[in-house]
C-alpha positions, -999 to +999 in steps of 0.1 A: +000+000+000+015+034-011+016+062+014+016+091-010-011+117-003-034+120-032-059+146-022-063+184-017-079+192+016-111+214+015-104+252+020-124+253+053-114+219+065-091+231+093-119+250+111-143+221+107-117+196+118-109+216+150-146+218+159-151+181+153-121+170+173-130+193+203-165+178+203-150+143+201-125+147+230-150+163+253-173+133+249-144+108+248-129+119+281-163+116+298-169+082+282-135+069+292-141+081+328-173+060+328-153+030+315-128+034+343-156+036+368-173+005+355-142-017+353-155-039+382-188-047+364-176-056+329-149-076+312-128-056+286-139-076+256-175-077+268-176-040+272-161-033+238-185-058+222-217-043+238-207-007+233-197-011+196-228-032+188-250-003+201-229+023+182-230+002+149-267-002+151-273+035+157-249+045+129-266+022+105-301+034+116-289+069+109-270+064+076-294+041+057-326+062+060-308+095+055-284+087+028-292+052+015-270+022+010-245+043-010-235+060+023-220+027+035-198+022+005-160+025+009-137+037-019-106+021-003-118-007+019-084-019+027-072+014+041-104+020+061-101-015+077-064-009+084-074+024+101-102+005+121-078-022+132-053+005+145-081+022+165-093-012+178-058-019+191-057+016+205-089+012+225-081-022+238-046-011+249-058+021+266-088+005+284-067-024+296-044+002+313-072+024+329-079+002+360-042+001+370-034+038+370-048+072+375-070+086+347-047+117+343-015+095+341-030+072+315-041+102+295-006+117+297+010+086+283-017+083+257-013+119+245+022+114+233+003+107+201+014+140+184+050+130+188+042+096+174+024+113+145+055+134+137+078+104+138+055+081+118+047+109+094+084+114+087+089+077+080+057+070+061+047+103+045+079+121+042+068+149+065+097+172+076+102+174+114+128+201+117+143+216+149+110+226+164+096+191+157+125+174+174+123+197+203+086+188+207+094+151+206+120+156+233+096+176+254+070+148+250+094+122+261+105+143+291+069+149+300+062+112+301+093+105+322+082+132+347+046+121+348+054+084+351+086+088+372+098+052+363+118+034+388+124-002+399+096+002+424+071+021+403+076+008+368+051-018+355+046-032+320+011-018+321+026+017+316+035+006+281-002+001+272-012+038+269+020+045+251+012+017+226-023+031+224-008+065+214+012+049+186-018+031+172-039+063+174-012+082+156-010+056+128-048+056+125-047+094+122-021+094+095-040+067+075-072+088+078-055+120+066-034+105+038-056+077+024-092+082+036-100+118+028-126+108+002-144+084+025-177+092+043-171+099+080-203+079+087-191+049+067-157+050+085-173+052+119-196+023+111-167+002+098-147+010+129-175-003+151-180-034+130-143-040+134-145-035+171-174-060+174-154-086+154-122-081+175-141-082+208-160-114+197-127-130+187-112-121+221-142-136+239-139-168+218-103-170+227-109-165+264-136-192+263-112-216+248-081-211+269-099-204+302-070-182+316-065-177+353-075-144+369-109-144+352-122-119+377-099-092+363-112-066+339-088-078+311-094-115+314-131-116+325-152-136+300-188-125+306-196-111+341-233-110+350-247-076+343-274-056+361-300-034+344-278-004+353-248-020+336-268-027+304-280+009+305-244+022+308-233+000+279-261+016+258-250+052+268-214+044+260-225+031+226-244+063+219-214+083+228-191+062+207-213+067+176-209+104+179-172+103+188-162+079+160-180+101+134-164+133+148-129+119+149-132+105+114-144+139+102-116+158+119-087+137+105-104+135+071-107+173+065-078+188+085-041+181+086-031+155+112-007+178+132-034+205+135-060+181+148-034+166+171-029+198+191-066+203+197-068+166+205-048+174+236-078+191+252-085+156+264-058+161+289-076+189+306-109+170+306-092+139+320-077+159+348-111+174+357-129+141+355-101+123+374-104+148+402-142+148+403-149+111+398-119+095+414-103+121+436-071+119+416-052+151+421-019+151+400+012+157+420+035+186+411+057+163+391+028+147+373+013+181+365+046+194+351+049+162+330+014+166+316+020+203+309+052+194+289+033+168+269+006+194+261+032+220+252+050+196+229+018+190+210+012+227+206+048+232+194+044+203+170+014+218+153+026+254+155+049+250+126+042+240+090+050+205+081+058+201+044+049+169+026+072+155+000+057+146-034+071+112-033+067+082-010+093+074+016 
């Protein structure tokens, strides 16, 4: 698959993309806080399956009557599914980490995504990084080290999960920007949720076959019994995801990835607020400084123009 960009972004795409991504992150941070709160009631694969089933049904119910079957067609099916698989890996990695760390800390690791976007964009799209870009990458790395404060006593492999989620999210953003600009946001959102349903169903099948130990944990639980409140929460999460997936697809389809990436960091502010309100997680001075560095690195990353070469790397 070639990585050469083959489209001209719409003239007003940047403004629309900013509005779309701010809408998405405000709802996403709230949704993720609900997921962290409900970790004791669901299994990871179970939650993803139920949430995405609701979202897929809602998206199909909206797209078909309003726009017909043509609204579900994809011009580049392979790229859209590659994007969806990256986002599925992102959500599974991030949600697997949430029960084990504070909301703000997980968000800080996850929002190294702009640095990942710059590095992957350089390798895959030929985007120039330059001095400001490398400075931003260094700031992002320093921010993670400050926020996480890794040591023999505090380091856990689970810290790698939100970092992996950031890399998957960055790759999905680059795919959307470079190869899916002509796709319908609704069709991409529906494809994403169908992909999530398939991945979650495969995970549940695997768990049922291998019967791992620790089945009471959020990650390895097969199918915990759900109350009416749990089913209601799954439905609410599905409704939120339908809106979020459409807004994110719109943002990265119409606006340059680095620009969207900086406004994407508004999630950090929402995560800090929800972490304090819902969980009583007040970042320490070191963590706050690390989060601030990560946010500043994202702003610096998007504050300069990134030129695209006309040829593939």
